[in-house]
Steps between C-alpha positions, in 0.01 A plus 500: 500500500787734585661433159175588324475828692858592410437409137182709483672796665793477258268475201295803606821699558625410151170604345518839672868546413453431130178687452470681168502877562168672438508731197319831557322700231382862519123503545275804469248483786328828411584825323685606815650178643738236362700218657714211381313173552603139435452421131267212578257711707162565342239761574200362685164546326192647668340163580813358663561836671161486673573142615855572621466849642207551736480874561272797445790665315663269249864575413599707198669185370563144614757270340564138588753228427406223257425264789293770677703474821678837488310828454604859440246779543496878479244707682429863589378616839176695526643713781677827423837563669744791510825456306705496822286233673692186395614419859136528613383292200760235589384482862132495397546211257725308739228517766236385251719205391509365854119485508484289183702204631491281809880489483733747327875440467659821369809441286563853375359842582665805346464815294699504176522715189394328178516697175468838675215391732528422868335164575411326824592132463364209704609141446340237723345159547136532604295210631123483526399236753278214392148471636302208624123509493235232541484468121862524385861563592739731312878493526720801579627685193846660496596750231825674414430866419715786372320837493616842381298811591576819306340836573443685170281806450309437822422135416665184626604258226514148645701234314476150650654164419358196683605136486458193718743525795679185386607690183658792689860392432453505125272807476664741750783609265258524206256710703773744600624527142145561375429769761821680405365543146173674595458822305223744590440827319461799728179591314316201646 
């Protein structure tokens, strides 16, 4: 049994070590926003969007990997902010993140400049606890998330990549590379 465990561990390490790098391609999200996304990502249609994204405000755009496991979305906040409010925006969204998950393991929290825009960055593993009712039982769900919040013209642009937590190792460097290519026109 121990030999099988060592063999499986070695095999999984080799698969991660020799992974083919993801090729990114410039993608126009809207007239004002572009980002480099993996070439194999596809835009999600309205029907799939309504199934995948339960919200009163659907995102501006939602892209997904071919297997549907990894998503990238762009959204705009409805709330108006002052141009100097990024620290407040960061604190506000951090507080709201903690209410969405039963467990939140923060990996990165920082403010960086990306293509002449200050962005609040959060990278974390969020877990939603499973539930057990008289009728059914659901398992806990853990997601890896990398979010960039940019304050432009009084609006918050929210760019989010999510993947199953077990894929964090392979998607973390891709997510960071993608977020560093976000371009937002100041006329948003």
